[in-house]
C-alpha positions in Angstrom: 168.5 -3.5 43.5 166.8 -2.3 47.3 163.6 -2.0 48.0 162.7 1.3 49.4 159.7 -0.6 51.9 160.8 -1.3 55.3 161.3 -5.1 55.6 160.7 -6.7 59.3 164.2 -8.1 60.3 163.2 -11.2 61.8 160.1 -11.8 59.7 157.2 -11.6 62.1 154.2 -9.8 60.8 154.5 -11.8 57.4 152.5 -14.5 56.1 154.9 -16.1 52.8 156.4 -12.7 52.7 153.5 -10.6 52.9 152.6 -8.6 55.9 149.6 -9.8 57.9 147.2 -7.4 57.0 147.2 -8.3 53.3 145.5 -11.6 54.0 142.5 -9.9 56.4 142.0 -7.3 53.4 142.1 -10.4 50.7 139.7 -12.4 52.5 137.4 -9.2 53.3 137.3 -8.3 49.5 137.0 -12.2 48.5 133.9 -12.6 50.7 132.5 -9.0 49.5 132.3 -10.5 45.9 131.3 -14.1 46.6 128.2 -12.0 48.0 128.2 -9.7 45.5 128.0 -12.4 42.5 126.1 -14.8 44.7 123.3 -12.5 44.9 123.3 -11.4 41.2 123.1 -15.4 40.6 120.3 -15.9 42.8 118.2 -12.8 43.7 115.5 -13.0 40.7 115.0 -16.7 41.2 114.7 -15.7 45.2 112.3 -12.9 44.3 109.9 -15.1 42.0 109.9 -18.5 43.4 110.4 -17.1 47.6 108.3 -14.2 47.4 106.1 -14.7 44.6 107.2 -11.5 42.9 106.3 -11.2 39.1 109.1 -11.6 36.7 108.7 -8.0 35.6 109.1 -6.7 39.2 111.6 -9.1 40.1 114.0 -7.7 37.2 113.4 -4.1 38.5 114.4 -4.9 42.0 117.4 -7.0 40.5 118.3 -3.9 38.7 117.9 -1.2 41.7 120.2 -3.7 43.7 122.5 -3.9 40.9 122.8 -0.2 40.5 122.7 0.5 44.0 125.7 -1.5 45.2 127.6 0.0 41.9 126.6 3.6 43.1 126.7 3.3 46.9 131.0 3.6 47.2 130.7 7.1 45.8 128.8 7.7 49.5 130.6 5.5 51.6 134.1 7.0 50.0 132.7 10.4 51.3 131.7 9.5 54.2 134.8 7.6 54.7 137.1 10.8 53.6 135.2 13.2 55.3 133.6 11.7 58.8 134.8 7.9 59.6 138.2 7.2 58.3 138.8 4.1 56.3 139.4 1.5 58.9 135.8 2.2 60.5 134.2 2.3 57.3 135.8 -0.8 56.1 134.9 -2.6 59.8 131.3 -0.9 59.3 130.8 -2.4 56.0 131.6 -5.8 56.8 129.5 -5.5 59.6 126.6 -4.4 57.8 126.9 -6.7 55.1 127.0 -10.0 57.2 124.3 -8.4 59.2 122.1 -8.0 56.2 123.2 -11.6 55.1 121.8 -13.2 58.6 118.7 -10.9 58.3 118.2 -12.7 54.6 118.5 -16.2 55.7 116.6 -15.9 58.9 113.5 -13.7 57.8 110.7 -15.9 57.2 108.6 -18.4 54.8 107.9 -16.3 52.0 104.9 -15.3 49.9 103.3 -12.3 50.7 103.7 -11.5 54.3 104.4 -8.0 55.1 106.4 -8.4 57.8 109.0 -11.2 56.5 108.9 -8.9 53.3 110.0 -6.0 55.2 113.0 -7.9 56.6 114.0 -8.9 53.5 113.8 -5.3 52.2 116.3 -4.1 55.4 118.2 -7.1 54.8 118.8 -6.0 51.0 119.4 -2.2 52.5 122.1 -3.8 54.9 123.8 -5.6 52.1 123.7 -2.5 49.7 125.1 0.0 52.2 128.0 -2.5 54.0 128.9 -2.9 50.4 129.3 0.7 49.6 131.0 1.2 52.9 133.3 -1.7 52.3 134.1 -1.6 48.2 135.3 1.9 48.5 137.3 1.7 51.2 138.9 -1.7 51.1 140.8 -1.0 47.4 142.5 2.1 48.6 
C-alpha cells in the first residue's frame, strides 16, 4: 500500500522517520503543558505562602487563571487566522510564555510589596496570553 505523503528520497529532513518540525512541535507542546500543570500544582501555595493572599483570594485567582488559560485560545486562534498566521502566533505565544515565567522567577521577595506584586500580575498575564496563542495554533 503506497502512502499519499511525499517521502524524502535521501532521508534528510527526518529524525527517526518523522519530519524534524514534528519534534519542535512536540517539545513546544510538552513545555507548554509542563508550564500549565506546574502552575496548577503550585499557584495556590505560591499565592498564600509567598504573596500572603488569603485562601479564598488565592482560590479566586487560581480559578481565574485556569479559566483564562482555557478561554484565551479562542482569541489566539482568531487573531492567528485573521491577522498573524499560525507560525507567528506560535512564536509569539512561546516568547510570551517564556517571558512570563522568567518574570515570575525574578519578581521579588514577596509579601504585599506593590511593585513586585504588579510584576507578578504582568507575568501571569503574559503566561495566560502566551498559552492562548500557543495552544490554539500548535495543535492544528
